N, C-alpha and C positions, 0 to 999 in steps of 0.2 A: 503493500500500500505506500503509495506517494503522498506526502504533506509537508507544509511548511512549518517549522516549529516556531518561527516569529512572523506569523502572519499579517500583523499589524503593521509590518513594515510599508505594505503595499498602499497606506493610507497617505503616504508620501508621493505619491503617483502624480497629483497635480500641482506639485510643488515647482516645476519648471514654469509652468503656465502661470501660475501666481506670481513668480518673481518677475516674470516678463511683464505682466499686466502692472503690478505695483511700481516698475522702476520708472523714473523719471525720465521724459525725453529730452534730448539734449537742447540747450537755448538755441533759438533761431538767429543767425547771423544776418550779415547784409546780404541781399540777393544779388546774383551776377546776371546782368542782362546780356543775352546773345541774340543779335538780330537774326542769325539763320538757324535759330533751335529747332523750328518745325522741320527743317529740311533735314537737321542731324538725326532728330527723332524717327523720320520715315527711313534714313539709311541704316539705322540701328536696330529695327523693328524684329529682323530674325535672330539677331544676337540676344536680344531682351528675351525673346520667348524661349531659346536655348537655356537662358540663365535663370528662367523661371522653373524650367523643369529640374535643372539643377537642385535649386533651392528646396524644392518640393522633395526631392530625393535625400537631401541632407536632413531636412526636417524628420522624414520617416526613419532614417538610420539614427537620428539623434533621439527620437522617441524609443525605438528599439532598444539603443545601448542603454538608456535609462531604466526601461523595464528589466534588462539584463541584469544590471547592477542591484536592482531592487530585489530581484529573484535570489542573487547569490547571498544578500544580506539578510533575506528571510529565512536563511538555513534551510535548502531542500534536503529532505533525508528520503530514504527508501526503508521502510518499516517491514519487517519479516513477520512471519506467523509467530504466535505465542510459543516459547519453548520453557517446559517445566522442570527445573532442575530439583530434584529430590535428594534430600540430605538424610542419610541415617547415622547415627552415632550419637556422640555426646561430646561435652566440652570438656576437656582435661587439661589442667595445669599442673605440669611438672615441677615442683619445688626441689632443687637438688642443693645439698650442702657443698660448698667448695671451700671450707675454712681449712686452718694448717692441719689439722688432725687427719685430713683426707688424704694425706701423704702416707700414712701409716702401712707398712707391708705386712699384712696379716691376712691376705686372702690368697688360701693356697690353691693352686691348679698345677696338678702333676708334680708335686712335691717342690713347686717353686713358689714362694711369696710374692704376690703382687701388690701393689698399692691399691688401696681401695677405690681411688677415684678412676682407675685404669679399667678394674672389673666393673664399677658403676657404669661408666660410658658405654661398655660393651653391651651390656645386659639392657640399659634405657634404649639404646639405638636399635636392640633387636625388637624391643617392644614397640618402639614407634613404626617400624616397618609394618607391623601388623596392624597399625590402627588405621588403616585406609577407610576413609568416609567419617573420621572423627576430626573435630577441630582441636587441635594442640597448641599449647603455649608453654614457654619456659621461663622459670624464675630460677635464678642462681643467689646464693646467699652466703654470706660470712659474717664479718661485723656488720656489713650492710645488705640490704635485699634489693634487688633489681630487677628489671624486666629483660630478659635476654631476647626473647621473642614472643610477640603477642599472640593471641590465640589465631590459628590460621590452618588452612588444609595442606600448606607447604611443608610437608612432611621432611623433604631433603634439606632443605635449608635448615630447620630446627635439628636436624641430626649432625649437620655440619657445625652448627655453633655449639652444640653438645661437646663435640670432639674437640673444638677450639678452647674450651672453658679450661682455665689453668687454677690450680689451688694456690689460693692466698690473692688472688685479684680482687676480692671483695673484702680482703681483710681476713686476721687469723681467728677471729672469734666467731660465734654463731648467733645469728639472729632468727631463731624460729618464729616467734611471735610476728616480726615485721614481713617476714615472708608469707605467712598466713593472710595478713593485711593487705599486701599486694594483690594476693590470689582472689580475695574478696572483690576488691575494687574492679578487678578484671572480668569477673564473673557474674558480678551484679546484675548486668543489664541481659544476661543470658536466660534461656527458659528455666524454670525452677526446677525441673525434674532432669536436668542434665549438667549439673554444676558439680564439678568432681575435682579434687586436688589430690595429687599423690606426693606426699613430702618425704623425703629420704634424708636422714640425718645420721651422724655417728657420735653425737655428742648432747650437751644441755644449752639451754639458752642462756647466753652470756652477755648479750649486745642489744637486745630488742628494747624499743620504747615502748612495747605493749607486752605484758604477760602473755605467754603462749595459750594459757587456759583461758584467758579473757577473749582473745583473739578466737579461740574454737567456739565461744559463746556467741560472738558476733557473726561467726561463719553459720552456726546452726540457724541463727535468726534469718540469715540470707539463703537458707536452704542449702549450703553449700556442704557437701559431703568430703570428707577429708580422711584419706587412708594413709597411714604412718608407717615408715618403714626404719626399724633401727638396723645399721649395718655396723660390722665388726666383729671379730673373733671374740670368742669368750676367754681363751687361753693362747698364749705362745710362749716359746722358749726363747729366753735372752743368754746369748753366749756368756760364757765367763770371760777370765782375764785373756787377752790376747786373742778373743775370738775361740778359744777351747772350749770344750765340754766340762773342763774342770771348773767348778764354781757356778754352773750354769743354773738358772733359775726359771721358773714358769711364772708369768705375769698376765694379768688380765689388761688388754690394751683396749677394752672398752668400758673400763671403770668409770669413765665420765658420761656415759651413754645416761640419758635420762628417760628410763623405760617407763616410769610410772607417767610421766608427763604426756609421753606419746600416746601411752593407753587412754589416758584421759581425753586428749585432742580427738582420738578415733571414736570413743564412746560418746562423747558429747555431741558430735556430728552426723552419727549414724554411720560411721565407716568402721575400719578394722585395722589392728596392728598387726604387722609382720615383724619377726625378729629374723635377721639374716646374718648368720655367723659365717658363712662361705658363699662362694658364688652360686652353688647349685640352690641354697635357699633363698638368695636372691633372685634368682632366675624362677622360682617357683612363686614366689612373692608377687611379681609383676605377671605372670601367669594367672595367678589367682583373680588378680584385679582385673585382668584383660577378658576374664569371662564375664563380666558385667554384661546384662542384656542390652543390646543396642537400643536407643529411644529414638523413634521415627518423629523427626522435625517436620513442620511444614514447609513443604517445597516452595521455592521461589520461582515466580513466573517471570520470564524474561522475553522482550521483543528485541530480537538485534536489529540495529540501526546500520545505515550504510549512508554517508554523507554523499551527497549529489553537488557538491559545490562546484565542483571542477566544471560541470555543463555550463551553467550559466556564466561564468568566468571566461570561458572558450568562446562563447557566443559573444560576448562583450568584447574580446580581444578581435574577433573577426570583423566586427560591425564597426570598430574603430580603424582598423585597417581599411576598410572600404571607403569610410567618411574622409580619411586623409587622403586616399587615392584620388576621389573624386574632386575634393577641395583642389589638389595640385593640377588637375586635369582642367578645372574650370580657370584657374590662373594661367597656365599655358595657352588655353585656346584665347 
């Protein structure tokens, strides 16, 4: 279907006529007497007739040129048939701890200890790949929390941003409450039955402006469901003097993990708490969350539009060229 987006532009069609009628004529000067004027007028009659035809053609070309310019200014478009884009899924904000403690190498894979952040990146990216149809966002937090990626269907960009996240970029402390606050702001305008936050941390809140449990109450009031994941091994062996096994001792690298708060946050918002001591349990945690039933959202109806501006502009250029050509022919004749 063809239409002009700004049809009111055509109200300017009579503008050149109004300008012509309202223009003041030039002041009359002294007349020049020519005794043989009647004779000159008779000799020039054929030329005047030809000039009148040129003037009429110039007037026609000018009128068409004005209409072509108005047509371009009115923004002509071709509107295609309606297309319904159905979106199935939910809105997920991934809140990931990148504080200094995420450097801890206590995640065992094939007898090799890896940093927590490396395993978290791998598992989260695998989780993101399976979320086709969901709208995902990414919050990173340390001493401060910030939005790394807003809610979007662009999962590849989110994965890249997750890969590029570096421990300590947001500070060495942990701001769990602030991360929840950011998630609430981003999810507040989304459908109430699809607001989900998956918060992963390996510590306790030490830097937030708002207490995590208070933030959880605010989330519950906004119908935001929070799933919490505590990551980190429960024990690891620290070598003794000079790296030998003599004097080695077993420590708990997750001693700072505030499981009580994470459990309370999940319970307050209707979510669930997961404890991931190793990569396998971390993978299972995200798999369990991924088994949430998708929520059907209202489909968006779009009507694709194609601009036709080039056609009136092309017509205006051709008419201008003809007008200049006729004007030069008249002067040469």
